All heavy atoms as a GROMACS GRO file, in nm:
protein
  654
    1MET      N    1   0.083  -0.116   0.000
    1MET     CA    2   0.000   0.000   0.000
    1MET      C    3   0.089   0.124   0.000
    1MET      O    4   0.185   0.132   0.073
    1MET     CB    5  -0.089  -0.001   0.123
    1MET     CG    6  -0.176   0.120   0.126
    1MET     SD    7  -0.329   0.107   0.210
    1MET     CE    8  -0.299   0.091   0.375
    2LYS      N    9   0.055   0.218  -0.082
    2LYS     CA   10   0.135   0.339  -0.099
    2LYS      C   11   0.086   0.446  -0.003
    2LYS      O   12  -0.034   0.471   0.007
    2LYS     CB   13   0.119   0.387  -0.243
    2LYS     CG   14   0.229   0.472  -0.291
    2LYS     CD   15   0.205   0.505  -0.437
    2LYS     CE   16   0.332   0.548  -0.501
    2LYS     NZ   17   0.313   0.588  -0.638
    3LYS      N   18   0.180   0.507   0.070
    3LYS     CA   19   0.143   0.615   0.161
    3LYS      C   20   0.136   0.745   0.084
    3LYS      O   21   0.224   0.776   0.004
    3LYS     CB   22   0.245   0.629   0.273
    3LYS     CG   23   0.230   0.530   0.382
    3LYS     CD   24   0.320   0.570   0.496
    3LYS     CE   25   0.298   0.479   0.612
    3LYS     NZ   26   0.380   0.516   0.726
    4ARG      N   27   0.034   0.821   0.112
    4ARG     CA   28   0.022   0.952   0.050
    4ARG      C   29   0.083   1.056   0.143
    4ARG      O   30   0.075   1.045   0.265
    4ARG     CB   31  -0.123   0.986   0.022
    4ARG     CG   32  -0.181   0.897  -0.083
    4ARG     CD   33  -0.319   0.931  -0.125
    4ARG     NE   34  -0.390   1.021  -0.035
    4ARG     CZ   35  -0.508   1.070  -0.062
    4ARG    NH1   36  -0.569   1.039  -0.172
    4ARG    NH2   37  -0.568   1.152   0.023
    5PHE      N   38   0.143   1.156   0.085
    5PHE     CA   39   0.202   1.264   0.163
    5PHE      C   40   0.090   1.351   0.217
    5PHE      O   41   0.009   1.403   0.142
    5PHE     CB   42   0.297   1.346   0.076
    5PHE     CG   43   0.374   1.448   0.152
    5PHE    CD1   44   0.480   1.411   0.230
    5PHE    CD2   45   0.338   1.581   0.147
    5PHE    CE1   46   0.552   1.504   0.302
    5PHE    CE2   47   0.410   1.675   0.218
    5PHE     CZ   48   0.516   1.637   0.295
    6SER      N   49   0.083   1.365   0.347
    6SER     CA   50  -0.022   1.445   0.408
    6SER      C   51   0.037   1.542   0.508
    6SER      O   52   0.154   1.535   0.544
    6SER     CB   53  -0.126   1.355   0.476
    6SER     OG   54  -0.064   1.287   0.582
    7LEU      N   55  -0.046   1.630   0.554
    7LEU     CA   56  -0.003   1.731   0.650
    7LEU      C   57   0.033   1.666   0.785
    7LEU      O   58   0.129   1.707   0.850
    7LEU     CB   59  -0.112   1.836   0.669
    7LEU     CG   60  -0.075   1.960   0.749
    7LEU    CD1   61   0.042   2.031   0.683
    7LEU    CD2   62  -0.194   2.052   0.760
    8SER      N   63  -0.040   1.564   0.823
    8SER     CA   64  -0.008   1.496   0.949
    8SER      C   65   0.126   1.424   0.941
    8SER      O   66   0.200   1.418   1.040
    8SER     CB   67  -0.119   1.397   0.986
    8SER     OG   68  -0.127   1.295   0.890
    9PHE      N   69   0.160   1.371   0.824
    9PHE     CA   70   0.291   1.309   0.805
    9PHE      C   71   0.402   1.412   0.818
    9PHE      O   72   0.507   1.386   0.879
    9PHE     CB   73   0.297   1.240   0.669
    9PHE     CG   74   0.427   1.173   0.639
    9PHE    CD1   75   0.468   1.061   0.710
    9PHE    CD2   76   0.512   1.223   0.540
    9PHE    CE1   77   0.590   0.999   0.683
    9PHE    CE2   78   0.632   1.163   0.513
    9PHE     CZ   79   0.671   1.050   0.584
   10LEU      N   80   0.380   1.532   0.765
   10LEU     CA   81   0.478   1.640   0.777
   10LEU      C   82   0.496   1.680   0.923
   10LEU      O   83   0.609   1.700   0.969
   10LEU     CB   84   0.436   1.760   0.693
   10LEU     CG   85   0.529   1.879   0.693
   10LEU    CD1   86   0.662   1.843   0.630
   10LEU    CD2   87   0.466   1.995   0.621
   11PHE      N   88   0.386   1.690   0.999
   11PHE     CA   89   0.396   1.722   1.141
   11PHE      C   90   0.469   1.612   1.217
   11PHE      O   91   0.545   1.640   1.309
   11PHE     CB   92   0.258   1.744   1.202
   11PHE     CG   93   0.200   1.880   1.171
   11PHE    CD1   94   0.068   1.892   1.132
   11PHE    CD2   95   0.276   1.994   1.181
   11PHE    CE1   96   0.015   2.015   1.104
   11PHE    CE2   97   0.224   2.118   1.152
   11PHE     CZ   98   0.092   2.129   1.114
   12ASP      N   99   0.447   1.487   1.180
   12ASP     CA  100   0.520   1.377   1.244
   12ASP      C  101   0.670   1.390   1.220
   12ASP      O  102   0.750   1.366   1.311
   12ASP     CB  103   0.471   1.242   1.192
   12ASP     CG  104   0.335   1.205   1.243
   12ASP    OD1  105   0.292   1.264   1.345
   12ASP    OD2  106   0.272   1.118   1.182
   13LEU      N  107   0.708   1.427   1.100
   13LEU     CA  108   0.851   1.445   1.070
   13LEU      C  109   0.911   1.559   1.150
   13LEU      O  110   1.022   1.549   1.203
   13LEU     CB  111   0.871   1.469   0.920
   13LEU     CG  112   0.847   1.351   0.828
   13LEU    CD1  113   0.866   1.395   0.683
   13LEU    CD2  114   0.940   1.237   0.861
   14VAL      N  115   0.839   1.669   1.160
   14VAL     CA  116   0.890   1.786   1.231
   14VAL      C  117   0.901   1.757   1.381
   14VAL      O  118   1.004   1.782   1.444
   14VAL     CB  119   0.802   1.909   1.206
   14VAL    CG1  120   0.838   2.023   1.300
   14VAL    CG2  121   0.816   1.955   1.062
   15PHE      N  122   0.798   1.698   1.439
   15PHE     CA  123   0.800   1.675   1.584
   15PHE      C  124   0.887   1.558   1.625
   15PHE      O  125   0.925   1.548   1.741
   15PHE     CB  126   0.657   1.660   1.637
   15PHE     CG  127   0.583   1.791   1.641
   15PHE    CD1  128   0.474   1.811   1.559
   15PHE    CD2  129   0.624   1.892   1.725
   15PHE    CE1  130   0.407   1.932   1.561
   15PHE    CE2  131   0.558   2.013   1.727
   15PHE     CZ  132   0.449   2.034   1.646
   16SER      N  133   0.921   1.470   1.533
   16SER     CA  134   1.016   1.365   1.568
   16SER      C  135   1.157   1.419   1.581
   16SER      O  136   1.244   1.355   1.640
   16SER     CB  137   1.011   1.252   1.465
   16SER     OG  138   1.056   1.297   1.340
   17MET      N  139   1.182   1.538   1.527
   17MET     CA  140   1.313   1.602   1.542
   17MET      C  141   1.326   1.676   1.675
   17MET      O  142   1.430   1.735   1.702
   17MET     CB  143   1.339   1.700   1.428
   17MET     CG  144   1.374   1.636   1.300
   17MET     SD  145   1.404   1.747   1.162
   17MET     CE  146   1.459   1.896   1.232
   18ARG      N  147   1.222   1.675   1.757
   18ARG     CA  148   1.221   1.742   1.887
   18ARG      C  149   1.257   1.890   1.873
   18ARG      O  150   1.366   1.935   1.911
   18ARG     CB  151   1.315   1.674   1.984
   18ARG     CG  152   1.281   1.531   2.011
   18ARG     CD  153   1.378   1.474   2.108
   18ARG     NE  154   1.344   1.334   2.134
   18ARG     CZ  155   1.411   1.260   2.218
   18ARG    NH1  156   1.514   1.307   2.282
   18ARG    NH2  157   1.375   1.135   2.237
   19PRO      N  158   1.165   1.970   1.817
   19PRO     CA  159   1.199   2.110   1.789
   19PRO      C  160   1.230   2.192   1.914
   19PRO      O  161   1.305   2.290   1.905
   19PRO     CB  162   1.075   2.163   1.717
   19PRO     CG  163   0.967   2.068   1.746
   19PRO     CD  164   1.030   1.936   1.774
   20LEU      N  165   1.179   2.156   2.030
   20LEU     CA  166   1.213   2.232   2.151
   20LEU      C  167   1.359   2.215   2.190
   20LEU      O  168   1.418   2.305   2.250
   20LEU     CB  169   1.123   2.189   2.267
   20LEU     CG  170   0.978   2.234   2.255
   20LEU    CD1  171   0.898   2.182   2.373
   20LEU    CD2  172   0.969   2.384   2.247
   21LEU      N  173   1.418   2.101   2.156
   21LEU     CA  174   1.560   2.083   2.183
   21LEU      C  175   1.649   2.153   2.082
   21LEU      O  176   1.769   2.166   2.103
   21LEU     CB  177   1.594   1.934   2.187
   21LEU     CG  178   1.530   1.854   2.300
   21LEU    CD1  179   1.566   1.707   2.286
   21LEU    CD2  180   1.574   1.907   2.434
   22LEU      N  181   1.590   2.198   1.971
   22LEU     CA  182   1.668   2.270   1.871
   22LEU      C  183   1.688   2.417   1.906
   22LEU      O  184   1.776   2.482   1.850
   22LEU     CB  185   1.602   2.260   1.734
   22LEU     CG  186   1.606   2.124   1.668
   22LEU    CD1  187   1.528   2.125   1.537
   22LEU    CD2  188   1.748   2.080   1.642
   23VAL      N  189   1.610   2.470   2.000
   23VAL     CA  190   1.623   2.612   2.038
   23VAL      C  191   1.763   2.642   2.091
   23VAL      O  192   1.825   2.742   2.050
   23VAL     CB  193   1.512   2.651   2.136
   23VAL    CG1  194   1.532   2.793   2.188
   23VAL    CG2  195   1.375   2.638   2.070
   24PRO      N  196   1.822   2.560   2.181
   24PRO     CA  197   1.960   2.588   2.220
   24PRO      C  198   2.060   2.577   2.105
   24PRO      O  199   2.160   2.648   2.101
   24PRO     CB  200   1.990   2.482   2.326
   24PRO     CG  201   1.858   2.439   2.377
   24PRO     CD  202   1.763   2.453   2.263
   25VAL      N  203   2.032   2.489   2.009
   25VAL     CA  204   2.119   2.476   1.892
   25VAL      C  205   2.119   2.607   1.814
   25VAL      O  206   2.224   2.657   1.771
   25VAL     CB  207   2.074   2.359   1.802
   25VAL    CG1  208   2.147   2.359   1.670
   25VAL    CG2  209   2.092   2.228   1.875
   26TRP      N  210   2.001   2.666   1.798
   26TRP     CA  211   1.992   2.794   1.728
   26TRP      C  212   2.062   2.904   1.806
   26TRP      O  213   2.125   2.992   1.748
   26TRP     CB  214   1.846   2.832   1.704
   26TRP     CG  215   1.771   2.735   1.620
   26TRP    CD1  216   1.822   2.654   1.522
   26TRP    CD2  217   1.632   2.707   1.626
   26TRP    NE1  218   1.722   2.577   1.467
   26TRP    CE2  219   1.606   2.608   1.529
   26TRP    CE3  220   1.528   2.755   1.704
   26TRP    CZ2  221   1.478   2.559   1.509
   26TRP    CZ3  222   1.401   2.705   1.683
   26TRP    CH2  223   1.377   2.608   1.587
   27GLY      N  224   2.052   2.899   1.939
   27GLY     CA  225   2.121   2.999   2.021
   27GLY      C  226   2.272   2.989   2.009
   27GLY      O  227   2.340   3.091   1.993
   28PHE      N  228   2.325   2.867   2.014
   28PHE     CA  229   2.469   2.849   1.998
   28PHE      C  230   2.515   2.889   1.858
   28PHE      O  231   2.622   2.945   1.840
   28PHE     CB  232   2.510   2.705   2.027
   28PHE     CG  233   2.519   2.674   2.173
   28PHE    CD1  234   2.433   2.581   2.230
   28PHE    CD2  235   2.611   2.737   2.253
   28PHE    CE1  236   2.440   2.552   2.365
   28PHE    CE2  237   2.620   2.710   2.389
   28PHE     CZ  238   2.533   2.617   2.445
   29SER      N  239   2.433   2.861   1.757
   29SER     CA  240   2.469   2.901   1.620
   29SER      C  241   2.472   3.053   1.607
   29SER      O  242   2.566   3.109   1.549
   29SER     CB  243   2.369   2.843   1.520
   29SER     OG  244   2.373   2.704   1.520
   30ALA      N  245   2.369   3.118   1.660
   30ALA     CA  246   2.364   3.265   1.653
   30ALA      C  247   2.480   3.327   1.730
   30ALA      O  248   2.542   3.423   1.684
   30ALA     CB  249   2.231   3.315   1.707
   31PHE      N  250   2.511   3.271   1.848
   31PHE     CA  251   2.624   3.322   1.924
   31PHE      C  252   2.755   3.300   1.849
   31PHE      O  253   2.843   3.386   1.850
   31PHE     CB  254   2.631   3.256   2.062
   31PHE     CG  255   2.748   3.301   2.144
   31PHE    CD1  256   2.749   3.427   2.199
   31PHE    CD2  257   2.857   3.219   2.164
   31PHE    CE1  258   2.856   3.472   2.274
   31PHE    CE2  259   2.964   3.261   2.238
   31PHE     CZ  260   2.964   3.388   2.294
   32GLY      N  261   2.769   3.187   1.784
   32GLY     CA  262   2.890   3.160   1.705
   32GLY      C  263   2.906   3.257   1.589
   32GLY      O  264   3.017   3.306   1.563
   33PHE      N  265   2.796   3.287   1.518
   33PHE     CA  266   2.803   3.385   1.410
   33PHE      C  267   2.836   3.524   1.462
   33PHE      O  268   2.913   3.598   1.403
   33PHE     CB  269   2.672   3.389   1.332
   33PHE     CG  270   2.652   3.271   1.242
   33PHE    CD1  271   2.536   3.196   1.251
   33PHE    CD2  272   2.746   3.234   1.148
   33PHE    CE1  273   2.517   3.087   1.169
   33PHE    CE2  274   2.728   3.126   1.066
   33PHE     CZ  275   2.613   3.052   1.077
   34TRP      N  276   2.774   3.560   1.577
   34TRP     CA  277   2.802   3.691   1.634
   34TRP      C  278   2.948   3.701   1.678
   34TRP      O  279   3.014   3.801   1.653
   34TRP     CB  280   2.710   3.715   1.754
   34TRP     CG  281   2.745   3.839   1.830
   34TRP    CD1  282   2.717   3.967   1.795
   34TRP    CD2  283   2.819   3.845   1.952
   34TRP    NE1  284   2.768   4.053   1.888
   34TRP    CE2  285   2.832   3.980   1.986
   34TRP    CE3  286   2.875   3.748   2.034
   34TRP    CZ2  287   2.898   4.022   2.100
   34TRP    CZ3  288   2.940   3.790   2.148
   34TRP    CH2  289   2.952   3.926   2.180
   35HIS      N  290   2.998   3.596   1.743
   35HIS     CA  291   3.136   3.597   1.790
   35HIS      C  292   3.234   3.601   1.672
   35HIS      O  293   3.336   3.671   1.678
   35HIS     CB  294   3.162   3.474   1.877
   35HIS     CG  295   3.299   3.469   1.935
   35HIS    ND1  296   3.342   3.558   2.031
   35HIS    CD2  297   3.403   3.386   1.910
   35HIS    CE1  298   3.467   3.530   2.062
   35HIS    NE2  299   3.506   3.426   1.991
   36ALA      N  300   3.205   3.526   1.567
   36ALA     CA  301   3.295   3.525   1.452
   36ALA      C  302   3.293   3.658   1.379
   36ALA      O  303   3.396   3.702   1.326
   36ALA     CB  304   3.256   3.413   1.357
   37SER      N  305   3.177   3.724   1.375
   37SER     CA  306   3.171   3.852   1.304
   37SER      C  307   3.233   3.965   1.384
   37SER      O  308   3.273   4.067   1.328
   37SER     CB  309   3.027   3.887   1.270
   37SER     OG  310   2.954   3.912   1.387
   38SER      N  311   3.243   3.949   1.518
   38SER     CA  312   3.300   4.056   1.600
   38SER      C  313   3.448   4.034   1.632
   38SER      O  314   3.505   4.112   1.706
   38SER     CB  315   3.221   4.068   1.731
   38SER     OG  316   3.236   3.952   1.807
   39ALA      N  317   3.507   3.930   1.577
   39ALA     CA  318   3.649   3.903   1.603
   39ALA      C  319   3.734   3.997   1.518
   39ALA      O  320   3.745   3.981   1.398
   39ALA     CB  321   3.682   3.758   1.573
   40LYS      N  322   3.792   4.097   1.581
   40LYS     CA  323   3.870   4.197   1.508
   40LYS      C  324   4.014   4.153   1.486
   40LYS      O  325   4.075   4.186   1.388
   40LYS     CB  326   3.870   4.330   1.585
   40LYS     CG  327   3.734   4.384   1.610
   40LYS     CD  328   3.672   4.436   1.484
   40LYS     CE  329   3.539   4.501   1.519
   40LYS     NZ  330   3.448   4.508   1.412
   41SER      N  331   4.069   4.078   1.579
   41SER     CA  332   4.210   4.045   1.569
   41SER      C  333   4.235   3.916   1.491
   41SER      O  334   4.350   3.879   1.471
   41SER     CB  335   4.269   4.030   1.710
   41SER     OG  336   4.206   3.923   1.777
   42ASN      N  337   4.132   3.851   1.449
   42ASN     CA  338   4.147   3.725   1.378
   42ASN      C  339   4.187   3.752   1.233
   42ASN      O  340   4.131   3.837   1.166
   42ASN     CB  341   4.016   3.646   1.384
   42ASN     CG  342   4.033   3.504   1.338
   42ASN    OD1  343   4.138   3.465   1.291
   42ASN    ND2  344   3.928   3.427   1.352
   43GLU      N  345   4.285   3.677   1.185
   43GLU     CA  346   4.328   3.697   1.046
   43GLU      C  347   4.228   3.638   0.946
   43GLU      O  348   4.233   3.669   0.829
   43GLU     CB  349   4.465   3.636   1.024
   43GLU     CG  350   4.471   3.487   1.046
   43GLU     CD  351   4.612   3.434   1.038
   43GLU    OE1  352   4.706   3.508   1.067
   43GLU    OE2  353   4.626   3.317   1.002
   44PHE      N  354   4.137   3.553   0.994
   44PHE     CA  355   4.036   3.493   0.908
   44PHE      C  356   3.902   3.566   0.916
   44PHE      O  357   3.799   3.510   0.885
   44PHE     CB  358   4.017   3.346   0.942
   44PHE     CG  359   4.141   3.264   0.924
   44PHE    CD1  360   4.211   3.217   1.033
   44PHE    CD2  361   4.189   3.237   0.796
   44PHE    CE1  362   4.326   3.143   1.016
   44PHE    CE2  363   4.304   3.163   0.778
   44PHE     CZ  364   4.373   3.115   0.888
   45THR      N  365   3.903   3.691   0.962
   45THR     CA  366   3.779   3.765   0.979
   45THR      C  367   3.705   3.781   0.848
   45THR      O  368   3.583   3.774   0.845
   45THR     CB  369   3.809   3.904   1.039
   45THR    OG1  370   3.881   3.886   1.160
   45THR    CG2  371   3.682   3.979   1.067
   46SER      N  372   3.776   3.798   0.740
   46SER     CA  373   3.708   3.818   0.611
   46SER      C  374   3.631   3.694   0.568
   46SER      O  375   3.533   3.703   0.494
   46SER     CB  376   3.809   3.857   0.503
   46SER     OG  377   3.902   3.753   0.484
   47LEU      N  378   3.674   3.576   0.614
   47LEU     CA  379   3.600   3.454   0.582
   47LEU      C  380   3.466   3.448   0.654
   47LEU      O  381   3.374   3.383   0.608
   47LEU     CB  382   3.684   3.331   0.619
   47LEU     CG  383   3.811   3.309   0.539
   47LEU    CD1  384   3.888   3.192   0.599
   47LEU    CD2  385   3.778   3.282   0.394
   48TRP      N  386   3.455   3.514   0.769
   48TRP     CA  387   3.335   3.505   0.850
   48TRP      C  388   3.239   3.620   0.829
   48TRP      O  389   3.139   3.631   0.899
   48TRP     CB  390   3.373   3.496   0.997
   48TRP     CG  391   3.439   3.368   1.028
   48TRP    CD1  392   3.571   3.347   1.050
   48TRP    CD2  393   3.377   3.240   1.038
   48TRP    NE1  394   3.595   3.216   1.072
   48TRP    CE2  395   3.478   3.147   1.066
   48TRP    CE3  396   3.246   3.195   1.025
   48TRP    CZ2  397   3.452   3.012   1.082
   48TRP    CZ3  398   3.221   3.061   1.040
   48TRP    CH2  399   3.323   2.971   1.069
   49GLN      N  400   3.269   3.710   0.736
   49GLN     CA  401   3.177   3.819   0.707
   49GLN      C  402   3.073   3.767   0.609
   49GLN      O  403   3.082   3.782   0.488
   49GLN     CB  404   3.252   3.939   0.651
   49GLN     CG  405   3.342   4.003   0.755
   49GLN     CD  406   3.424   4.115   0.697
   49GLN    OE1  407   3.430   4.134   0.577
   49GLN    NE2  408   3.487   4.191   0.784
   50LEU      N  409   2.972   3.705   0.666
   50LEU     CA  410   2.871   3.636   0.587
   50LEU      C  411   2.746   3.722   0.577
   50LEU      O  412   2.715   3.801   0.665
   50LEU     CB  413   2.835   3.503   0.653
   50LEU     CG  414   2.952   3.410   0.683
   50LEU    CD1  415   2.904   3.292   0.765
   50LEU    CD2  416   3.015   3.363   0.555
   51ASN      N  417   2.672   3.702   0.470
   51ASN     CA  418   2.543   3.769   0.463
   51ASN      C  419   2.440   3.685   0.537
   51ASN      O  420   2.462   3.570   0.573
   51ASN     CB  421   2.502   3.794   0.318
   51ASN     CG  422   2.492   3.666   0.237
   51ASN    OD1  423   2.490   3.557   0.292
   51ASN    ND2  424   2.485   3.680   0.107
   52HIS      N  425   2.324   3.742   0.563
   52HIS     CA  426   2.224   3.676   0.648
   52HIS      C  427   2.163   3.553   0.582
   52HIS      O  428   2.126   3.459   0.652
   52HIS     CB  429   2.116   3.776   0.686
   52HIS     CG  430   2.168   3.889   0.768
   52HIS    ND1  431   2.221   3.871   0.893
   52HIS    CD2  432   2.178   4.021   0.742
   52HIS    CE1  433   2.259   3.986   0.942
   52HIS    NE2  434   2.235   4.079   0.852
   53LEU      N  435   2.153   3.551   0.452
   53LEU     CA  436   2.096   3.434   0.385
   53LEU      C  437   2.189   3.313   0.400
   53LEU      O  438   2.142   3.201   0.424
   53LEU     CB  439   2.074   3.464   0.236
   53LEU     CG  440   2.010   3.354   0.154
   53LEU    CD1  441   1.870   3.325   0.207
   53LEU    CD2  442   2.002   3.395   0.008
   54TYR      N  443   2.317   3.334   0.393
   54TYR     CA  444   2.414   3.226   0.411
   54TYR      C  445   2.411   3.175   0.555
   54TYR      O  446   2.417   3.055   0.578
   54TYR     CB  447   2.552   3.277   0.372
   54TYR     CG  448   2.658   3.170   0.368
   54TYR    CD1  449   2.648   3.065   0.279
   54TYR    CD2  450   2.767   3.175   0.452
   54TYR    CE1  451   2.744   2.966   0.274
   54TYR    CE2  452   2.865   3.078   0.449
   54TYR     CZ  453   2.852   2.973   0.360
   54TYR     OH  454   2.947   2.875   0.357
   55GLU      N  455   2.401   3.267   0.651
   55GLU     CA  456   2.391   3.226   0.791
   55GLU      C  457   2.265   3.145   0.815
   55GLU      O  458   2.267   3.046   0.888
   55GLU     CB  459   2.392   3.349   0.881
   55GLU     CG  460   2.523   3.423   0.884
   55GLU     CD  461   2.516   3.553   0.961
   55GLU    OE1  462   2.408   3.582   1.019
   55GLU    OE2  463   2.615   3.625   0.964
   56PHE      N  464   2.155   3.187   0.755
   56PHE     CA  465   2.029   3.114   0.770
   56PHE      C  466   2.039   2.974   0.710
   56PHE      O  467   1.992   2.877   0.771
   56PHE     CB  468   1.916   3.193   0.703
   56PHE     CG  469   1.781   3.132   0.719
   56PHE    CD1  470   1.719   3.133   0.842
   56PHE    CD2  471   1.718   3.073   0.612
   56PHE    CE1  472   1.594   3.076   0.858
   56PHE    CE2  473   1.594   3.015   0.627
   56PHE     CZ  474   1.532   3.016   0.750
   57ALA      N  475   2.104   2.962   0.596
   57ALA     CA  476   2.120   2.830   0.533
   57ALA      C  477   2.208   2.739   0.619
   57ALA      O  478   2.180   2.619   0.632
   57ALA     CB  479   2.182   2.845   0.393
   58ILE      N  480   2.311   2.795   0.680
   58ILE     CA  481   2.396   2.714   0.768
   58ILE      C  482   2.319   2.671   0.892
   58ILE      O  483   2.330   2.556   0.935
   58ILE     CB  484   2.524   2.793   0.806
   58ILE    CG1  485   2.615   2.807   0.685
   58ILE    CG2  486   2.598   2.726   0.920
   58ILE    CD1  487   2.736   2.893   0.708
   59MET      N  488   2.238   2.761   0.949
   59MET     CA  489   2.160   2.724   1.067
   59MET      C  490   2.056   2.617   1.035
   59MET      O  491   2.032   2.526   1.116
   59MET     CB  492   2.092   2.848   1.126
   59MET     CG  493   2.188   2.936   1.202
   59MET     SD  494   2.112   3.080   1.276
   59MET     CE  495   2.019   3.005   1.408
   60ILE      N  496   1.995   2.623   0.917
   60ILE     CA  497   1.898   2.521   0.878
   60ILE      C  498   1.969   2.387   0.859
   60ILE      O  499   1.922   2.282   0.906
   60ILE     CB  500   1.825   2.562   0.748
   60ILE    CG1  501   1.734   2.681   0.774
   60ILE    CG2  502   1.747   2.447   0.689
   60ILE    CD1  503   1.619   2.652   0.867
   61THR      N  504   2.085   2.388   0.794
   61THR     CA  505   2.160   2.264   0.773
   61THR      C  506   2.205   2.205   0.907
   61THR      O  507   2.194   2.084   0.930
   61THR     CB  508   2.282   2.290   0.684
   61THR    OG1  509   2.239   2.350   0.562
   61THR    CG2  510   2.358   2.163   0.654
   62PHE      N  511   2.252   2.290   0.997
   62PHE     CA  512   2.295   2.244   1.128
   62PHE      C  513   2.177   2.190   1.208
   62PHE      O  514   2.188   2.088   1.276
   62PHE     CB  515   2.363   2.360   1.201
   62PHE     CG  516   2.430   2.322   1.329
   62PHE    CD1  517   2.522   2.219   1.333
   62PHE    CD2  518   2.402   2.389   1.447
   62PHE    CE1  519   2.585   2.184   1.451
   62PHE    CE2  520   2.464   2.354   1.565
   62PHE     CZ  521   2.555   2.251   1.567
   63SER      N  522   2.061   2.255   1.198
   63SER     CA  523   1.942   2.209   1.268
   63SER      C  524   1.896   2.074   1.215
   63SER      O  525   1.856   1.985   1.293
   63SER     CB  526   1.828   2.310   1.252
   63SER     OG  527   1.862   2.433   1.311
   64LEU      N  528   1.900   2.054   1.084
   64LEU     CA  529   1.861   1.926   1.028
   64LEU      C  530   1.957   1.814   1.067
   64LEU      O  531   1.914   1.702   1.093
   64LEU     CB  532   1.850   1.936   0.875
   64LEU     CG  533   1.733   2.018   0.822
   64LEU    CD1  534   1.742   2.031   0.671
   64LEU    CD2  535   1.601   1.957   0.863
   65SER      N  536   2.086   1.846   1.074
   65SER     CA  537   2.182   1.742   1.114
   65SER      C  538   2.164   1.705   1.262
   65SER      O  539   2.170   1.587   1.298
   65SER     CB  540   2.325   1.787   1.086
   65SER     OG  541   2.359   1.898   1.166
   66VAL      N  542   2.139   1.803   1.348
   66VAL     CA  543   2.115   1.773   1.489
   66VAL      C  544   1.982   1.699   1.505
   66VAL      O  545   1.971   1.605   1.584
   66VAL     CB  546   2.119   1.903   1.574
   66VAL    CG1  547   2.071   1.878   1.715
   66VAL    CG2  548   2.258   1.961   1.574
   67GLY      N  549   1.881   1.738   1.427
   67GLY     CA  550   1.753   1.667   1.429
   67GLY      C  551   1.768   1.522   1.386
   67GLY      O  552   1.702   1.433   1.440
   68ALA      N  553   1.854   1.497   1.289
   68ALA     CA  554   1.878   1.359   1.246
   68ALA      C  555   1.942   1.277   1.358
   68ALA      O  556   1.909   1.160   1.377
   68ALA     CB  557   1.967   1.358   1.122
   69VAL      N  558   2.031   1.339   1.434
   69VAL     CA  559   2.091   1.270   1.549
   69VAL      C  560   1.985   1.241   1.653
   69VAL      O  561   1.984   1.132   1.712
   69VAL     CB  562   2.207   1.354   1.607
   69VAL    CG1  563   2.254   1.298   1.739
   69VAL    CG2  564   2.321   1.361   1.509
   70TYR      N  565   1.893   1.333   1.676
   70TYR     CA  566   1.785   1.309   1.772
   70TYR      C  567   1.697   1.192   1.727
   70TYR      O  568   1.654   1.110   1.808
   70TYR     CB  569   1.699   1.433   1.790
   70TYR     CG  570   1.767   1.547   1.863
   70TYR    CD1  571   1.723   1.677   1.846
   70TYR    CD2  572   1.874   1.525   1.948
   70TYR    CE1  573   1.783   1.781   1.912
   70TYR    CE2  574   1.935   1.629   2.014
   70TYR     CZ  575   1.889   1.758   1.996
   70TYR     OH  576   1.949   1.860   2.062
   71ILE      N  577   1.668   1.185   1.598
   71ILE     CA  578   1.586   1.075   1.545
   71ILE      C  579   1.659   0.942   1.560
   71ILE      O  580   1.601   0.842   1.601
   71ILE     CB  581   1.547   1.103   1.399
   71ILE    CG1  582   1.448   1.220   1.394
   71ILE    CG2  583   1.486   0.980   1.335
   71ILE    CD1  584   1.418   1.268   1.255
   72LEU      N  585   1.789   0.940   1.529
   72LEU     CA  586   1.866   0.817   1.547
   72LEU      C  587   1.872   0.776   1.694
   72LEU      O  588   1.869   0.656   1.726
   72LEU     CB  589   2.007   0.834   1.492
   72LEU     CG  590   2.018   0.842   1.339
   72LEU    CD1  591   2.162   0.872   1.300
   72LEU    CD2  592   1.970   0.714   1.276
   73ASN      N  593   1.877   0.872   1.783
   73ASN     CA  594   1.876   0.843   1.926
   73ASN      C  595   1.743   0.781   1.966
   73ASN      O  596   1.739   0.687   2.046
   73ASN     CB  597   1.902   0.970   2.006
   73ASN     CG  598   1.914   0.942   2.153
   73ASN    OD1  599   1.932   0.830   2.195
   73ASN    ND2  600   1.905   1.048   2.232
   74GLN      N  601   1.634   0.831   1.911
   74GLN     CA  602   1.502   0.772   1.941
   74GLN      C  603   1.493   0.629   1.889
   74GLN      O  604   1.435   0.542   1.955
   74GLN     CB  605   1.391   0.857   1.880
   74GLN     CG  606   1.370   0.988   1.950
   74GLN     CD  607   1.263   1.071   1.883
   74GLN    OE1  608   1.202   1.030   1.784
   74GLN    NE2  609   1.239   1.189   1.936
   75ILE      N  610   1.548   0.604   1.773
   75ILE     CA  611   1.545   0.468   1.716
   75ILE      C  612   1.630   0.374   1.801
   75ILE      O  613   1.592   0.260   1.828
   75ILE     CB  614   1.592   0.470   1.570
   75ILE    CG1  615   1.490   0.542   1.483
   75ILE    CG2  616   1.614   0.329   1.518
   75ILE    CD1  617   1.538   0.570   1.342
   76ALA      N  618   1.746   0.422   1.846
   76ALA     CA  619   1.833   0.338   1.928
   76ALA      C  620   1.772   0.308   2.064
   76ALA      O  621   1.794   0.202   2.122
   76ALA     CB  622   1.969   0.404   1.945
   77ASP      N  623   1.693   0.401   2.118
   77ASP     CA  624   1.632   0.384   2.249
   77ASP      C  625   1.492   0.324   2.239
   77ASP      O  626   1.415   0.331   2.335
   77ASP     CB  627   1.623   0.518   2.322
   77ASP     CG  628   1.758   0.570   2.366
   77ASP    OD1  629   1.851   0.487   2.372
   77ASP    OD2  630   1.771   0.690   2.392
   78LEU      N  631   1.459   0.265   2.128
   78LEU     CA  632   1.324   0.211   2.108
   78LEU      C  633   1.293   0.100   2.207
   78LEU      O  634   1.182   0.088   2.256
   78LEU     CB  635   1.310   0.160   1.964
   78LEU     CG  636   1.170   0.120   1.920
   78LEU    CD1  637   1.078   0.240   1.926
   78LEU    CD2  638   1.175   0.065   1.780
   79GLU      N  639   1.392   0.018   2.240
   79GLU     CA  640   1.369  -0.093   2.333
   79GLU      C  641   1.350  -0.045   2.476
   79GLU      O  642   1.287  -0.112   2.556
   79GLU     CB  643   1.486  -0.191   2.326
   79GLU     CG  644   1.498  -0.258   2.192
   79GLU     CD  645   1.624  -0.343   2.182
   79GLU    OE1  646   1.700  -0.347   2.281
   79GLU    OE2  647   1.643  -0.406   2.078
   80VAL      N  648   1.405   0.069   2.509
   80VAL     CA  649   1.393   0.121   2.645
   80VAL      C  650   1.253   0.174   2.663
   80VAL      O  651   1.184   0.154   2.754
   80VAL     CB  652   1.496   0.233   2.670
   80VAL    CG1  653   1.478   0.295   2.805
   80VAL    CG2  654   1.634   0.179   2.654
   0.00000   0.00000   0.00000
């Protein structure tokens, strides 16, 4: 039987990533971008002068990778 893509399936995918645990991830990412952009004495400062769209794409990628780890953790703890 073929599953159809539905809104409830999308919500299941989002909530299986534990979005409340992603809030600290976003905070650490934002702090890292702020710290890298304010580093005046760093010789690699020009590498960290990013525009906001690039920062947003990195935060989304980082959030998805951390969410994947949370999902794998749930699968590993299935017996518990």
